[in-house]
C-alpha positions in Angstrom: -12.6 57.4 -2.7 -16.3 57.5 -3.2 -18.4 55.5 -0.9 -21.8 54.0 -1.5 -24.0 52.2 1.0 -24.6 49.3 -1.2 -21.0 49.0 -2.4 -18.4 46.6 -1.2 -15.6 47.3 1.3 -12.5 45.8 -0.3 -9.1 45.5 1.3 -6.1 45.2 -1.0 -2.5 44.6 0.4 0.7 45.5 -1.5 4.0 43.9 -0.7 5.8 44.1 -4.1 5.8 46.4 -7.1 4.2 43.6 -9.2 1.3 43.6 -6.8 0.6 47.3 -7.8 0.3 46.3 -11.4 -1.7 43.2 -10.6 -4.4 45.1 -8.7 -4.4 48.6 -10.2 -7.0 48.0 -12.9 -9.3 46.0 -10.5 -9.0 48.8 -8.0 -10.2 51.2 -10.7 -13.1 49.0 -11.6 -14.2 48.5 -8.0 -14.1 52.3 -7.3 -15.8 53.2 -10.6 -18.9 51.1 -9.6 -19.1 52.5 -6.1 -17.1 50.1 -4.0 -14.7 51.4 -1.3 -11.1 50.1 -1.7 -8.7 50.3 1.2 -5.1 49.8 0.1 -2.4 48.9 2.6 1.2 48.6 1.6 4.7 47.9 2.9 7.8 49.3 1.2 9.5 47.1 -1.3 11.7 48.4 -4.1 9.5 50.9 -6.1 6.1 49.7 -4.9 5.1 53.0 -3.3 6.4 55.0 -6.2 4.1 53.0 -8.5 1.1 53.5 -6.2 1.7 57.2 -6.4 2.3 57.2 -10.1 -1.1 55.5 -10.7 -2.8 57.9 -8.2 -3.8 55.1 -5.8 -4.5 56.1 -2.3 -2.8 53.9 0.2 -1.6 53.6 3.8 1.9 52.5 4.5 2.2 49.9 7.3 5.5 48.7 8.8 8.9 49.3 7.3 11.6 47.7 5.3 13.6 44.6 6.4 17.3 44.3 5.9 17.7 40.7 7.3 15.6 37.6 8.0 15.4 38.5 11.7 14.3 42.0 10.8 11.8 40.5 8.3 10.1 38.5 11.1 9.8 41.7 13.2 8.4 43.7 10.4 6.0 41.0 9.4 4.7 40.8 13.0 4.2 44.6 13.0 2.5 44.4 9.7 0.1 41.7 10.8 -0.8 43.7 13.9 -1.6 46.8 11.9 -3.7 44.9 9.4 -5.7 43.3 12.2 -6.4 46.7 13.7 -7.7 48.1 10.5 -9.7 45.1 9.5 -11.4 45.1 12.9 -12.5 48.7 12.3 -13.4 48.4 8.6 -15.0 44.9 8.6 -14.5 44.5 4.9 -16.5 42.2 2.7 -13.4 40.8 1.0 -9.6 41.0 1.3 -7.3 40.5 -1.7 -3.5 39.9 -1.8 -0.8 38.1 -3.8 1.0 35.4 -1.7 0.4 37.3 1.5 -0.6 35.3 4.6 -1.7 38.4 6.6 -5.1 38.7 4.8 -6.0 35.1 5.4 -5.3 35.4 9.1 -7.3 38.7 9.4 -10.2 37.3 7.4 -10.4 34.3 9.7 -10.5 36.5 12.8 -13.1 38.9 11.5 -15.4 36.9 9.4 -14.8 38.2 5.9 -13.7 36.5 2.7 -10.0 36.2 1.7 -9.0 35.7 -1.9 -5.3 34.9 -2.3 -3.6 35.0 -5.7 -0.4 33.1 -6.2 1.8 31.8 -9.0 4.9 31.1 -7.0 5.3 27.5 -5.9 8.7 28.1 -4.2 7.4 30.8 -1.8 7.2 28.0 0.6 7.2 30.0 3.9 4.5 32.4 2.8 2.4 29.6 1.3 2.7 27.5 4.5 1.4 30.4 6.6 -1.3 31.5 4.2 -2.9 28.5 2.5 -4.7 26.8 5.5 -6.6 30.0 6.2 -7.5 31.2 2.7 -11.1 31.0 1.5 -10.0 30.9 -2.1 -6.5 30.4 -3.5 -6.5 31.5 -7.1 -3.7 30.1 -9.3 -3.0 30.0 -13.1 -3.7 26.6 -14.6 0.0 26.1 -15.1 0.6 26.1 -11.3 2.3 22.8 -10.4 0.8 22.2 -6.9 -2.6 20.8 -6.1 -3.9 22.9 -3.2 -7.1 21.1 -2.5 -10.7 22.4 -2.5 -9.9 26.0 -1.9 -7.9 26.3 -5.2 -9.4 27.9 -8.3 -7.3 27.6 -11.4 -7.7 30.1 -14.3 -6.3 30.0 -17.9 -3.8 32.7 -17.9 -1.1 34.6 -16.1 -1.1 37.2 -13.3 0.7 39.6 -15.7 -2.4 39.6 -18.0 -4.2 41.7 -15.3 -2.3 44.7 -16.7 -0.6 43.6 -20.0 -3.6 42.1 -21.8 -4.1 44.3 -24.9 -7.5 45.4 -23.5 -5.5 47.0 -20.6 -2.2 48.1 -22.1 -0.7 49.7 -25.2 3.0 50.6 -25.2 3.8 54.3 -25.4 6.4 55.2 -28.0 7.0 58.4 -26.0 9.2 56.2 -23.7 12.0 56.6 -26.2 12.2 60.3 -25.3 13.5 59.1 -21.9 15.9 56.3 -23.2 19.4 56.4 -24.5 18.4 54.4 -27.6 16.6 55.3 -30.7 13.4 53.6 -31.9 15.1 51.9 -34.8 18.1 50.7 -32.8 18.0 47.1 -31.4 18.3 46.9 -27.6 18.1 44.4 -24.8 17.0 44.8 -21.2 19.1 42.9 -18.7 17.5 42.5 -15.3 19.3 41.7 -12.0 17.6 41.0 -8.7 18.8 41.6 -5.2 18.0 38.0 -4.0 16.8 39.5 -0.7 13.2 38.1 -0.7 12.5 35.3 1.7 12.0 32.8 -1.1 15.2 34.0 -2.9 17.7 33.2 0.0 20.4 30.9 -1.2 19.4 31.2 -4.9 21.5 32.5 -7.8 21.2 33.9 -11.3 23.4 35.3 -14.0 27.2 34.9 -13.6 29.8 37.1 -15.2 27.3 39.8 -16.0 29.9 42.2 -17.3 31.1 39.7 -19.9 27.5 39.0 -21.0 26.8 42.7 -21.5 30.0 43.2 -23.5 29.3 40.3 -25.8 25.7 41.4 -26.4 27.0 44.8 -27.4 29.5 43.2 -29.7 26.5 41.7 -31.5 25.2 45.2 -32.2 22.7 45.2 -29.3 22.5 48.2 -27.0 22.0 47.0 -23.4 19.8 48.7 -20.8 20.4 47.5 -17.3 17.7 47.2 -14.6 19.3 46.3 -11.3 17.2 45.8 -8.1 20.2 45.9 -5.9 23.6 47.6 -6.4 24.6 48.1 -10.0 28.1 46.7 -10.8 30.3 49.8 -11.0 31.5 49.0 -14.5 27.9 48.9 -15.7 26.6 52.0 -13.9 26.3 54.0 -17.1 23.9 51.4 -18.5 21.4 51.6 -15.6 17.9 52.6 -16.6 16.9 55.9 -14.9 13.3 56.1 -15.9 10.1 56.4 -13.8 9.2 52.8 -12.6 5.9 52.8 -14.5 7.8 53.2 -17.8 9.5 49.8 -17.6 6.5 48.0 -19.2 6.8 50.2 -22.3 10.5 49.5 -22.4 9.9 45.7 -22.2 7.3 46.0 -25.0 9.7 47.7 -27.4 12.8 45.7 -26.4 14.3 43.2 -28.9 15.5 40.9 -26.1 15.1 40.4 -22.4 17.7 38.6 -20.3 17.1 38.5 -16.6 16.9 36.9 -13.2 13.4 38.2 -12.3 10.6 35.7 -12.9 8.0 38.4 -12.8 9.8 40.6 -15.4 10.6 37.5 -17.6 6.9 36.7 -17.7 6.0 40.3 -18.5 8.4 40.3 -21.4 7.2 37.0 -22.7 3.5 37.9 -22.6 4.3 41.1 -24.5 5.9 39.0 -27.2 9.5 40.0 -26.4 12.1 37.2 -26.9 12.9 36.3 -23.3 15.8 34.4 -21.6 15.3 33.7 -17.9 18.4 32.7 -15.8 17.7 31.5 -12.2 17.9 28.6 -9.9 14.2 29.2 -9.3 11.4 28.0 -11.6 7.6 27.9 -11.6 4.8 26.3 -13.6 4.0 29.6 -15.3 7.5 29.9 -16.6 7.5 26.4 -17.8 4.2 27.0 -19.6 5.6 30.0 -21.4 8.6 28.0 -22.6 7.1 24.6 -23.5 3.6 25.5 -24.6 3.9 29.0 -26.1 7.6 29.2 -27.0 7.9 32.7 -25.7 10.7 32.1 -23.2 13.9 30.1 -22.7 15.1 29.3 -19.2 18.5 28.3 -17.9 20.1 27.3 -14.6 22.8 29.7 -13.3 25.4 27.0 -14.3 24.8 27.8 -18.0 27.8 28.7 -20.0 27.9 32.4 -21.0 28.4 31.2 -24.6 25.2 29.3 -24.5 23.3 32.4 -23.4 24.8 34.3 -26.3 24.0 31.6 -28.8 20.4 31.5 -27.6 20.2 35.3 -27.8 21.4 35.2 -31.4 18.9 32.5 -32.3 16.0 34.4 -30.7 17.0 37.6 -32.4 17.1 35.8 -35.8 13.4 35.0 -35.7 11.2 37.5 -37.5 9.1 39.7 -35.3 6.0 38.3 -36.9 6.8 34.9 -35.4 6.9 36.3 -31.9 3.6 38.1 -32.6 2.0 34.9 -33.8 3.1 33.1 -30.6 1.8 35.9 -28.5 -1.5 35.9 -30.4 -1.9 32.2 -29.6 -1.3 32.9 -25.9 -4.0 35.6 -25.9 -6.5 33.4 -27.6 -6.0 30.7 -25.0 -6.0 32.9 -21.8 -8.2 35.5 -20.1 -8.0 39.1 -19.1 -7.0 38.5 -15.5 -8.5 41.7 -14.2 -12.0 40.8 -15.6 -11.6 37.3 -14.1 -10.6 38.8 -10.7 -13.5 41.2 -10.5 -15.9 38.5 -11.6 -14.5 36.1 -9.0 -15.0 38.5 -6.2 -18.6 39.1 -7.2 -19.3 35.4 -7.5 -17.6 34.5 -4.2 -19.7 37.1 -2.5 -22.8 36.0 -4.5 -23.2 39.5 -5.9 -24.1 38.1 -9.3 -24.9 34.7 -10.8 -22.1 32.5 -12.3 -20.9 33.2 -15.8 -22.5 30.8 -18.2 -20.0 30.8 -21.1 -16.4 31.5 -22.0 -13.1 30.7 -20.1 -14.1 32.8 -17.1 -17.2 30.7 -16.7 -15.2 27.4 -16.8 -13.1 28.7 -13.9 -15.2 30.9 -11.7 -18.4 28.9 -12.1 -16.9 26.2 -9.8 -16.5 28.6 -6.8 -20.0 28.7 -5.5 -20.3 24.9 -5.8 -18.2 24.5 -2.6 
């Protein structure tokens, strides 16, 4: 990574695969202008695979946790390692998604922390992080009022990497799939329910029956399972590089899943989306009630209801979904551009924007 004496020192922490996507374009922009970016990660699912796929240099801190007790030990180790490195680097700014460690380190070593979050139910992380954050950046749809440190922006985290200025789906992905470009297919996503905010939650029931019924409708099913794949569905498990999943979602005719992040990705790509979980969030409700790009259900939903909804969504012309997506893009921002501008304004590296949706949001930061 190139260094420049007048550039910023930026720390970015990665705790989840979605964090890699969220920050990767901003990391590229920071480095392109001469800033030095220090990326620290902890292993979670395919996060490290994605960092390597996008050629992002990183240092792995701490290990994986198999239980809540182990998670506490790993978190303590992770915090210690971050504090050591921040003491040495003395960065200008630290960036993370829903991660309390950066807010603690920035408080200890007099740098700025910008925390991005869209998950109201991550209550433990939020409780540990919010009191110490300099700026807590949330989508406008975020339900909670977090006080004077909160900055709301018109958009979604996923538009940091799925805005059309940042992403175009690659049709070459079909060379690595078991479906043809002209064959309708659905992506079904299962999560492991091992994250701290997932404990005690639930999602899709009778998954084998759902897959069988979808296929009886003439829809091929591709399964993406975060944990163990049900043995009867092992042949349907996606075996593609993790960075290809966004292309798959873009070309899918339907998404049904338990992952909030992947449901939002599908929805902002204009793919008909069904989200099944006991967890919800303001951003998911916004995609459903304001933009009509998503339908959500509690795990108690009858399988027949899911199938009826899938049939209804598939009956809509693709032009209708593109119209809804176009409206979303007209009313939101490129989140990466917003992020970079926010960092510069918080650090007073440039004057506030004077027009446009970024100005309406970021321009309030320096008034504090």
